N, C-alpha and C positions, 0 to 999 in steps of 0.2 A: 535646496535639498534638506530636507528634515528628517532627525535620525531621534532616535529615544533619547531618553535620558540616562543611559547608563554607559554611552558609548564612549570610548576614549581611545582615539586613533595614535597617541603619542604614548612616546614613554614607555614601551613593552617592554619589558625584561626576562621573557619566559622563551623557552625554546630558541632560545639562539635569534631573537626576534625576527621569530617565523608567526605570519599572522595567517590566519584561514579563513575565508568567504566561503556564507555558502546561501544558493541563490536555488530558491525551489520554485515549483510550480507548482500553481494555487487550486489544485484538488484535495481533499481530505486528505488520502491514502498517502500524497504525494508529500505534502506537508507534513506530516507525522512521521514518514521513516525520514527524509532530512534532520526532521529536527533530534529525532534519535540519533542519525550520525551525528550532530553537532555535541549532543554531549559525549555519543565517545570518544571523539577526538580531543575537546576541552577538559577530559578526565587525564589525556596527555600533557596539559600545562599549557595548551597552544591560548591563545584569545580563539575567541571563532566569533563570528560576526554573520548576522542571519538577515540576508535583506528582503524585504519584499514591502508590498503595500502593507497600509497600517491594519487593516480589516484584518486581511490573510494573517500577517503575525500576531495578532490577537486570539482568531483562528486557532493558529497551532497550538497557542500558549494554554487557551481554556481547554483543551482538548487532549491536551497532553498525558497519554494514556500510560499510566504508571512509573512515568517520568520523578526519579526525584528531583522537589523543588528549590533543593540546593545546587542541584546542577544547572539546574535550567535559568537558576539567578548569575551564573557565571558568563551564560551566552549575553551576546551583544546584539539586542535587537536593533533594525534599522528602517525605522516607519516612514515610508513613502507616501504620503497622501496620495490616493487613488485620482485619476479623473473621473468624471462622470461617466457610470456606463448601468445600462437596463440590469435588472434583476428579476426577470419575471418568474413566474409560478411556472413549476414545471408541466409539460403534457402528461399524465397519466395513461392518456390514450393514445399516444402517437403509435405509429407502425414497426418505429425504429427505437429502441431503447435507449440509445446514447441519448446523455442528457445534451442537447441541442443549449435547452435554455440558458448553458453556464460559457455560450460561447461568447457573449457580449465581454463578459469577465476576462477569459481568455484574452481575447483581441486587446481587452486595456492594458495587459504586461507591457507591451509594446514600448508602451512609454516610459517602459521602467530604463529602458536605453542607456538615457542621460542622465540621470541621477546615479545609475550602478557607477558606469562610468565614472563619474564626479568622486564617488565614494573609496572606486578601487584604486585612481590616481593618489587618494588621500592618504588611503593607508600603506599604499607602495611606497609613498615617500617619504614614512615615519617607520619600517622594515626591512629587512637584509633582503626576504623573499615573501611573496605571497602566495599561498596555496588558495585558486578558485574551484570549488566544488557547485557543479551547476547541474539539473536535469535536465537532458538532453531539448526539454519542451520549452525551454528556457536560451535555447542558443545563439536566439539572434539576441536578447537583449545584456549578452556578455560580450559579445564579439570584439569590442574594441577593448578588452583583455591583451589581445592577441599582438597590442602594440607599445603593452607596459613592458618592459627589458626583464624587470624582476619577478614577473608572473608566471607559474605554470596552471594551466587547465586541466582540471579530469573531470569526466562524465561520470554523475552516479546514476544508474538504472534502478527505477522503481518495479523493474520487472524481472523475471528471471533470464538467465543465460538462454535456458532453453527457446523462450518464444524469442527473444532480438537475436539468437544465431540461427533459427530457421526461417524466420523473417528476413533475415540478411543474405542467407544460403538461396532462398527464392527469388530476393531482387539480384544476385548476381548470374540467375540463369539455372540454378542449380547444380552447379560445375561437381563433378565426382567428388566428392570427398567425402558423402556419409554416403553409407549402406546402414541404411536405418528404416525397419520396417515399420515405425510408429510413422515414420514422414509420408507413408502414402495416404493416410485417413487424415493427413492435418488440414481442419477447416481453412477458409481462404479468409482475407478481411473483411470480403462484402458482408455489410449487412451491420460491421462492427463499428464504422466510424461513418459521420456523414459527411459531404463532399467538402463542409467547409471545414471541419476538423483538418480532411486530409490536405488544404492547401495550407490550412496552418501548420501542421508537421512538416511539411516541404519544406517551409520557409525556416523552418529552424533544423532540418538537415544538411542547408548551403552554408551555416557555421558552426559544423561538426567534424572540421578539418586539419584544426591544429593543437586538438589537445594531447594532452603527453601520457593519458591513460582513463581506465574506466573503471570503475566501483561497482560490484553486486551485492546488493541484500541479497544475497543467497550464498548457499554453500557446495563446497566440494565435494560434503558427503553426498548432497543429493543431484548437485550440476555438473558433477566433474565432466563427463564427455564435452558439453554443452559450453562449460569455460572453456576444454584444450581448443574446439571448434573457433570459439569466438577469441583466441592466441593467435591462429592461423592469421597471417599476412594478407589472405583475400579477403580476410572479414574486416581485420582492424588493423590493415598497416603496419606501424611498430612500435602502436600503442600497448602498452603492459596492463594486465588485467589481474584485478584482484576479485575475491571471492568475503567478503567482511563479516556474512551473515550468520545467525540472526544479530541483530541489533538493537535489537528490544531488550527489554528491562528483564531477561529471565530469572532473576530471584523472585520476581512480584508473588508468588505461592506463597513468599514467605515475609512478606510485608502485611502488616493489619493497621488498615486506613482507619482514621479517627471516627468519620461517620459513613458507616457500609451504606451503598446503595440496594434498596430494599430489594432489590434482585437477587442481590447476594445474601440477604438474609432468608429469601424464600429459598434458595438453593442448598442451605447450610442444612434444610431438612430434609431434603433427598437422599435417598440412597445413590451409593457409587454409581457413575457412567450410566444413570438412568435418564437424563434430561437431554432433548436434542434443541442446541439453540438455532434460532433462524432468524437471520440478518441479511440483509442485501446492498448493503453498504452507504453509503451517503451520497452516489450518484444515481440511482437507482430509484424509479417511481414504479408503484404498483396500481393497473387500474382498479376498480371497484369489484370486476368482476374475478379480476386474481386473487382479491384478496377474500372473498367470497368463499374461492373454491377453497382455497389454501386452506382458512379458517375450516370449514369443513373437512378438509384432506386431515387438518391435523386431531380434528376433533376424531373421525373413523378413524383414529390411528391409535386412541388411544393411549399415546405416549405423554410422558411428561414432558413441558415444552415453556421456553422462553422464548416468547417472539418479541422482536423489534420492530413495532410497529410506527414508523417515520415517512415521509415525502423525502424527496431528494432535497439537499441542500440548492438553493438559489446562490447567485451569485456574492451576495453578500447577505451569510448567515444571521447577521446581528438585526434584518430586517425582519421584523416578527410576524408579517401577512403571511402565513401558511395555510396550507389544506389540514384539515382535519380528517383523517381516515374511516369512514364508517365502517364496523363490523358486522355479522347478519344479527338479526336483534335476538337475544337470551345467550348469545353464543360466551359472553364473559363469566352469565350466569353458569352454563351450563357445566366447564373446562374448568371453573374456579379449583376443585380438587387436586387439578393434576395440571394448570397450567398457567403461564401470568404472562400478560400485554405489558410492553414498554414502550410506552410512546416519546419519552423525550430521549437525551444522551444515555447510552449504555457503556459502562465499563467493560468492553467487550474481550480485553484482554483478562484482566479478573474473572469474569466467567469463562473462560477458556483452560483458564489455571486452574479452575474449580474441580476437585474429585468428583463432585455430581455429576458433572458435565459429560457426556459420551457422544454428542455427535455436534455438527455445525453445518445448516444448511443452507449455505452459502452462495454468493453471486461469482467466486470465485476471481475477483479482485485480489492482487498480490499482496499487497497488506493484511489482507486478510487468511490468504493462504500461509504466510509466513508465522501470523502467530499461529493458529492452526496448529504448522506441522511441529512449532517449537514446543506447545502444550500438549503436543500428545492425542491431540482430537481430530479421527476422520472426519470427512465432509462428504454430506450430499452434495454435488454439484448442479446452480443452477444458473449457467452464465446469461449474461443479461448484455454485454457490449464489449467495445475496447478487446485489451486483450486473453479477455474471460474463456473464448471458445476453447485458443490453444491454452491456456492454464490447468481446463476441465482434460485436455487429453495427458497434460504432466501430471495432473493429481491422479487421474484413474487408470492410466495403460503404463508409463512411467514408474511411478514412487508406486503405486496400488495402494494409496492409503484412501481412498474414497469411492464413492460408488456416481453415475449420472441420474440426477434424479429429474431433471429436465434436458432431454436432446436439444443441443442445436438447433438439428436442422429442421427440429419442430415448433421453434420460437414463435411463428406465425400462427398455430394454430392454437384451437382454445384450449384452456389449461383446463386438466379433469381432476375431484377431489377425490377421485378410485388411487389413481394415478399416485398422485402428494401420498396417501396414505398407505400404500404399497410400498414403494420407495422409503417411507419415513420408517415403516416396520423392520423392510429388508436392512438398514445400515443400525436400528436399535434391538434387535430381535430375533435376528438371526444366526446362525451359521457362519453363512457368508458377511454379514455385518461384527461377526465375533471375530474374524480371521483380518478384518479388515483395520480392526480396532487395533488388535496387538500390533501390525505395524505399524500403524500410526505411534503408538503409544514408544516403540523400539526407537521410530526416527524421530518421537521428541527426547529421548534420553537420551539420543548420542547428541542433536542438536544442542540440547543443555551443556552437557560433557565437553563441548567442541571448544566454548570459549574459558574453559579452565587453561591453566597454565600448560604450555605443551600440545592443547587441543586444535583443530584445521582450524578455525576461525581467529585464535588468539593469535595465531603463526602467519595467516593471511593480514589481519590487522597490524600486527606488529613488522611485518614487511611492509605495507603502504606508508607506516610512521616513520620507519628507519630510511627509505626512498625519500618523503618530502623532506626529509630534515639534512639530506647529503649537501 
């Protein structure tokens, strides 16, 4: 077993000798949310242990978006040497957008079971109680926790209660517990995941039957109906449910970084709410045809934009063999007065927090959604895979803080620049877009206030802390 230099698993005298163990799934949106959770729990004076392969812990740290370095320094990272696994380039021309090239890195996580069990036993032997919080896609890895007498285990869901509850509702044969017009038009999971990922997920579900509760990076302000549904015995048994989001650093707009990213310098020169931010997350690859149509569409829209043009992450992001994505000839010169291309890691949270950002064209991964909601930025939804199609319904039909830029049902049809331009203009300079933006700003204001004393997020997180310290 290998652990990082700042791990000391003995003689803790914090919070009545209770230790917290975090086991994230190695995809960027999951690593990030569980690192944010680690900082939140650590602020309550708990020793927090973040366990994963060394390359994924490093990934989480170098991309710690807006987190206080002092808070990060208090986290005990356990770096497990990874086994060898394939780390191929993504296929931008694949018929399905799901990042199947990452499957070898996810299959490799099964090898974490032994090292994680050893670390759990060691920390448990020096603690009155250990609290294990894990991604549901790491349930196989943490299964031995049920054999540790002083361990309590909790699931942390990196997607909203809306998506989780309705998926479970469907799995249960749709019992008559919901009378909701929304459910009639929900997309199925067909086309969202590969068969290999379905098998991987099923392997995890088999070990999700002993957890004491579930945590959501969501809020009762937006997810209340579905959190109540999650709490029903038909879906969660006797598990307790908490919605402690947003857990991201909401005060980021008040922080002044030592060195600003060049796109933030550019943003500072643009009018308020005038820029649409275009980014499709870390697990999506776009084809040359899609890049070309998107470029032409943004140019035709005549809207100011920041476009993050990166290929999907590889299983090992530190392997620098990456594809350079080409733009149409002369595009960057033609749009230089109102658009900027970012080809490296973008400070997404800072971009969304900036007063000049007025819209977000997004794949609707939950990490991006909760950041956009919290910063009050409306979404032009372009779902690609996984939970994103259901999240799009949530954004556009339930919360009404976005519009559909690309219909999920049309995912196999050619992308058209004209449609992209039209939808960008709808969001950025139409009465419909103004109304959506107003709703988004109101939601963002409420979410930011919810973490203050007496706010719903603060009460939920305090409730969780009180529960685990009993």
